[in-house]
VOGU-3710 file (C-alpha; in Angstrom, 3 decimals, decimal comma):
1> manfvikqge> 0,000/0,000/0,000  1,389/3,402/-0,947  1,207/6,420/1,335  1,268/9,997/0,083  0,222/13,438/1,224  -2,293/15,646/-0,556  -1,719/19,281/0,338  -4,510/21,829/0,277  -4,807/23,360/-3,177  -2,662/20,668/-4,780
11> aktltltvtd> -4,178/18,481/-7,492  -3,366/14,773/-7,492  -4,688/11,875/-9,484  -5,486/8,842/-7,395  -5,991/5,558/-9,190  -7,626/2,745/-7,221  -8,039/-0,825/-8,338  -10,553/-2,797/-6,330  -10,859/-6,537/-6,752  -13,486/-8,971/-5,601
21> qngeavdltg> -12,851/-12,237/-3,751  -11,899/-13,901/-7,090  -9,344/-11,226/-7,953  -11,527/-9,726/-10,692  -11,476/-5,955/-11,071  -14,591/-4,185/-9,785  -16,004/-1,413/-11,992  -15,922/1,834/-9,995  -17,524/3,962/-12,701  -19,813/6,442/-11,004
31> atlalavkai> -18,488/5,652/-7,521  -18,045/8,509/-5,047  -14,962/8,912/-2,900  -15,818/10,244/0,555  -13,078/12,098/2,412  -13,034/12,039/6,184  -10,807/13,522/8,863  -9,786/11,199/11,667  -7,998/13,785/13,843  -5,827/16,862/13,627
41> qvqafclkga> -2,436/17,445/15,196  -1,005/20,834/16,127  2,803/20,904/16,362  5,353/23,446/17,546  9,130/23,167/17,282  10,317/25,041/20,347  12,788/25,502/23,192  12,922/27,416/26,463  15,104/30,488/26,733  17,802/30,438/29,426
51> fidpdrlklg> 16,546/33,291/31,634  13,399/34,601/30,030  9,756/33,575/30,044  7,735/31,796/28,793  8,513/28,324/30,042  5,313/26,622/28,861  2,911/26,807/25,944  -0,581/25,724/24,977  -1,410/24,331/21,540  -4,824/24,134/19,926
61> vridntdyls> -7,224/25,564/17,400  -9,456/28,609/17,056  -12,942/27,913/15,741  -15,463/30,740/15,295  -13,365/33,097/17,477  -13,174/30,587/20,346  -9,800/29,114/21,367  -9,606/25,428/22,294  -6,186/24,999/23,882  -4,296/22,117/25,473
71> dpidlpvssl> -3,170/22,066/29,077  0,188/23,853/29,520  3,101/21,934/27,993  6,587/22,455/29,468  9,116/23,832/27,013  12,308/21,805/26,631  15,786/23,296/27,220  16,892/22,092/23,789  14,959/22,253/20,506  12,172/19,709/20,472
81> lrkhilnqnp> 8,836/19,096/18,792  5,763/19,431/20,991  2,359/18,258/19,735  -1,307/18,199/20,660  -3,750/15,796/18,978  -7,465/16,607/18,754  -9,439/13,445/17,977  -12,770/15,277/18,058  -13,766/18,771/17,037  -13,823/20,638/20,373
91> aggnwtvdav> -16,666/22,812/19,061  -18,742/19,622/18,839  -18,906/16,415/16,842  -16,439/14,754/14,519  -13,981/16,657/12,368  -15,081/17,419/8,831  -12,994/18,654/5,918  -14,802/22,035/6,102  -14,216/22,319/9,872  -10,483/21,713/9,418
101> nnarlalqav> -10,265/24,173/6,528  -12,014/26,860/8,618  -10,040/26,256/11,838  -6,990/28,332/12,715  -4,015/26,927/14,542  -3,438/28,462/17,966  -0,369/28,724/20,188  -0,294/30,564/23,502  2,813/31,229/25,619  2,231/30,847/29,372
111> n> 4,401/31,292/32,478
//
């Protein structure tokens, strides 16, 4: 199975071959491909300054002018990736393609 990334605004051609239990190709003419979002992940590559604040951050999303942020995450003393995974849309329900496209990534520095 091949894995690839489709970036927003980028056109790709995806060719699928589906076979039945006998190995015969199934005709997909007129079939509809439904896209779904399983989760989103917000990432920040960060490090703590030696003598200055902040020493923690919150990661999340902004939906309809409301911030949905993680609990404070300690900043490392050397460069490191910090992440926050949202399995459900915090504004309610499952993620949809439209909800992801309309969400804004959020990062808040905290002491």
